[in-house]
N, C-alpha and C positions, 0 to 999 in steps of 0.2 A: 313419500318424500316427491316432492316436486324434482325434475330436475336443474342442474345448479347453473346457473347464467350468469356469466360473469361482463358485465360493462366493462369497457377499456375504450378510454378516453387519453385520444393520442394530443398532447399538449407540446405548445415550443411558443413560449410568450405570451399565453394568452389567459393570463391572471385576468385580466375584466371577463371574458368571457364562463371563464369556470369560477367566478362569483354570483355573475347573474344567470348561470343556466345548470347550474349544479344542484340546488336546492331542488328543483322538479325532478333532478336525476331521482335523487333522495327521497324523494316524496311515492318512489312508484311502491306498489303495492303486492307485487308480487312477494311468495314468500320467500323465497333461497334463491336470493341473489348477493353479488358482489359487485364491489364499485373497484375497478386499477385503473391509476393515470399515469401514463407511460411520459414521461416528461424528457425531452429532445435535448436536452442542456441548453435549456431557458435559460437567459440573462436578465429574464426581469424576476419579480418576488414570487414567482408562480411556486415555488416546493414552499417556500415560506411561511405562505399563505396557505397551504393546503396544510403544512404542520402544527401551527398556529389552531384554525379553523376546523379540519375537516379527520381531527386526528382516528379515524376509525379509515379513510380511504388508503389504501393502499398506493405508495408510491413507486416508480420503476423508474430508477435515474437512471439514463443513459449519458456515456460521454462526450458527444457530439451529437451537432444534427443530423438524424441518418434519414429526415426524408420520410413523407407516409407511407413508402413500402416496407425499406427494412429496419424503420422507426418500429412500426406494429410488429415485424416479425421478432425481430431480438427481442421485446415486451412479451409478446405471447409465448416466447420458449418458458418462460417463466409464470406463468398463470395457467393453473388445470382447473377445468371446467368439464362438463356440457355443450354450453354453446357460447360462443361469445356474442356479444354486441358491440362491435365495431364503430364507436361513436364520435361524431363531430365536437367538439365543445362549445361552438355555436349553436347548440340544439335545445332546445327546450322539450319536452315530454309530459303528456298527459300523465296520468297515475296507475291507469292501469293499461300502459301500452305495452307491457310485457308479456301479458295472460294470452293473450290471441294469438302473439308468434308463435310458444310455445305452443299452442292447443295444434296449429294448423300445420307446424315440424312433425308434433309429437301423434297425428293422425294418417301422417302418410313418410312415411320412412323413405322414401324417393327423394323426397326434398331437401339438399342440402345446405338453401342460403334462401334468407327472404326480404323483403322489404319493408316498414309502414309506409303509409301514404306519409310524403313531403309536401308540407304546403310554407308556403312561407311566412314567415316569422313578423314579419311590417303589415302584411296582407293576408290576414287567416284565412279566407275565401278565395286564395289564387295557389295553384302550386308552383313549388320550387324549381329552379331552375335542376338539379344535384340530383334527377331523379323522379322525381315526381311522382305516379301512380303508378311507371314500373317502367323498368329500363327495354329498349328494342336496338335493334341493331340490321341496317340496310346492306345488300347484300356488296356495296362498296366500302365499308367499313365505317361508313357513319354513325354514330349514335345520336339518339332519339329516345323519348318516352312517352307514357299515356298522360297527355297532359302536358307537355309541351315539346314543339319542335324547333328547335334552334335557339330562336333568344323567343318565340312566342310563348308565352305561357297561358293557359286556359285558366278559366275560373272554375272550380271544385265546386260542380254540384250534382254530385254521388252518380255520375257519368259512370268512372269506374272503382264502384263501387263490393266489386266482387272479384274473389281472393282466384288468381289465376297466373300460367306458367308465366314468366317472362325471360328477357336474353341474362339482362345482369339486373344487380340489383346495389342501390348507391349504397357508396362507401360513404355516405355521412350519417347512414344508420343503419348498416348489414349485419345481420342474422345470419350466423350461421354456426355449422358442427366443428365443434374444433377439432373430433377424428379427420375430417374432408379436410380443414383448412391446412394442417398438419401434413394429409395425403398430398397436398397439391403443394407443399413446399411453401404455402403462403404466398404473401402477393411478389412477381416479381421486382427483385428491389432494382433491378437494370434502370425500370420506371422512374424512381428517384417520388416522384407524382403526377398525377393525372392518368386517370382513363383505367391505373393498376386495376380495382375493380371488375371492373370490363372482361381483362384478362381471363381474370383470377375467376371469373362467371364462368366465360369460353371452357379453360380448359375443367373448369367443374361438368360441365354437361358431356363433353366428350369424355370423358371418364366416366358415362351415364348415370349422372343424378343429375335433377332438375331446379331451377329455381323460383321464388313463386312472387307474389306480390300480395302483400295481405295489410287492405286499407282499411280493417276493423280497429286496425292500430293507428294512429297518427303522432305524427310530431313536426316540429313549429323548426323548419331553421334560418338562420340570418342569409349563409350561403352570399356570394360574390356575385350570383345572378349569370350573364354574360360574360365570355370569357372580356377583358378589355384590350381591344386592340394592340396599344401603346404599352402593354405588360410583354416587353419580349419574352423574359425567362416563361412564363404560361404559353404563350403563343408555339416552342422549339419542343417545349415540351408535350404538348397535345398532338403539335406533326407530328415530330416522330414516334412517340407513342405508340399511338397508331398505326403505323405504318408497320412497326416491331410488333405488336401484336398480332397484324396478318399475318407477318409474314412465318408467325410462329404458329395459327393455330387453322390457316386455311390450306388443305392439298397445295402441293407448291405449284404445278401443275395453274392451277389457280391461282395459285398466289402473283404470279409470276406476272398475268392478262392484269389483273386488280390494280398493284401497286403502280404497273407503269400507268394503267389507267389517271390512280389517283394525285402521278406525279404531274399529269397534265393540268387536272382540274385544282391541283394543290397551285398549279403556278398561273395559272390565271387568274386568282385569288389574290394571289400574291401582288400580280403585274395591277392586278384591279386597284388595288391597295396604296400601291407607288406612287400611279398617279393621281390618288387622294389625298396623295400628300403624306403617307403613312407608310415611311421609308423603313421603323423598327421593324414595322411586323412585314415585310416582305425580307429582310434581313434574315430576321429569325424564322421566316419559312425554308429559306436559301442554305441557314445552316439546319435544321432538320432534315432535308435530305441528304446534307452532305455526314449529318451523325447517324440516319437509316445506314448509310453505306457500308458509313465504318462499323455499324457493329453486324452488318450482314456477314461480309467479309472478314473481319477481325477476333468479334465478340459472340458473334451466335455457336451457341451449344448447337451438339448432335441433336436436329429435335426426334423426339419420339414419332412410331406409328402410333397413331388413334385410329381406331373404325370409324370409318363416315357414320355420323347420324344426324339424324332430324335432329335441326336445333330447334328447339323455343325461343318466340320472342322473335323470329330472324323474319327479317320485309324482305321480299326477293327482288324488288323493283327498287329505284333509286327515291329517296327521300329528299334527295337534291334534286332531282325533277320535277315532283309532284307539288312540294314547298315552293321554289323561285322560280320556277316554268309557269306551270299551274295554277298556282296562286294559295295553293291550299293552306291552312293554318292550323285544322285540326287534327288530331290524330283519329280519330272515328273518320276524318275527310278523306284520309289517305290510306289506312290500315285499312280498314270495315271495308269499303267499298271498293277499294281495289283488288283482295284475297278475294 
């Protein structure tokens, strides 16, 4: 029998997305899958809608909104499976999207997580912001992807159709071994939301596993596109969590100078926004720095000793310099030509 795959959708007041996209998930052709919806204490009619229209979909109801990270951790404690697919509720899938993911993972036991090709729902020939064709990380902790550099998304012309190692798999549609997910103690709940999947994949690589892209599987994500500077909560979480991730996973000496450098770069970005009249962005970055320092001195747990490993999907230069100073817009211009 094929391995059991559990498609697990985290929901919070997302009835309209469940109504629109759950039918495509239920049309999946893989022979051995189950669907569970983890509900983060929704106040809309999501749960009653599911019970009425999809009685075969398992509902795991949480007592309050735990966010993305703890929401998945709490829900997945109740899901036994060979593989999990962490799937956003605003994702449409193709019927045969699971089979290539399973085939890739079963063929190489070192692969612990992978992602499909993520295209835009409203423009299906263009890569989507959240992961595109596979996530990378530069040496200062800036995340980018094959097909997406900061807010510039490329058209999908088949240029990234080779299954390859990457640094991180998108949390919008992450395929992960259940045993490895629990071995890593899941997503870091301190993050609440944003960049928690990058941190998880970093830890997975440090534990000796690999992360892959699987472009033979395709999904379409509505998503939020680029991060709106006016949304102070998202700005705060992204800046704080990125610094926490670096402090957790880098060797101490390397983390010290890189985080100090990031404080300077973040400050420049915040000051530019202040002069542009975006005061909420400036305040959010400032508060993120204070929150990181609070985490560093009062919250951080003792760091585990990890062997230094060669990380896949790691760009040993600055994507900021390549993109904003040198004007390079495409992944191939930056990574393939500069490596």
